[in-house]
N, C-alpha and C positions, 0 to 999 in steps of 0.2 A: 911613288908608285908608278907613275907614267914612265919614269926613267928605266925602271926595272923591266917593264913590259917591252920597251924598245930594245933593251939588251937581249932579252929572251928571244924576241922575234928575229934579231940579227943572228943569234946562235943557231936557231932552228933553220934559218935561211941557208946557212953554210954547211948544214949536215949533208952527208952523202944520201943519194936517193934510196939506197937499200935500207938505211936506218929509219927513214920516215915511213917506208912501206912496212917494216917490221912492227912499228908501233900501231899499225892499223889491222893487224892480224886478229881474226875472230875465230875462237874455237867452236862455239855453238851459237849459231845465229837465231835460235829460237828463244827470243827474249821473253815473250809472253809465257811460254812454257816454263822457263826458269822462274819467273815471278809466281806462277801458279804453284809450282813445286815448293818454293820457299814459303808461300802463304800456308799451304797444306801442312808443311812441317811445323810452322809456327803454331798452328791450331792443334795439331795432333800431340805435340809435346807439352801442351798446357801453358806455353809461354804467354798466350793471349790473356789468360786469367791473371797471371802475375803482372802483366802490363796494366790491365784494367784496375786491379787492386792498388797498384802503385800510383796510378793517376788519381784515384779517389783519396788515398791517404795523403798524397802530396797536396791535393787541393785543400783538404782539411787543415794540414799543417800550415799552408800558406795563409789561410784565412785566420788561423789562431795567432800567427806571428806578424801580421801586417798591421799598420797603424791607420788604416783608412778604409 
């Protein structure tokens, strides 16, 4: 793993400057607003209920199939 990180850092070091700047381009800097919009969409579409039901069913299935 250490060898690959060294190779990757060498490749990034030799990239032209405009490629590294392109990788840092941000479309919308409002990160908290994006998180709030995603959470509201998660709640409004009912996915939160599917998530909670899946957690409960998964917990019961795990407890039925575990040996300890």
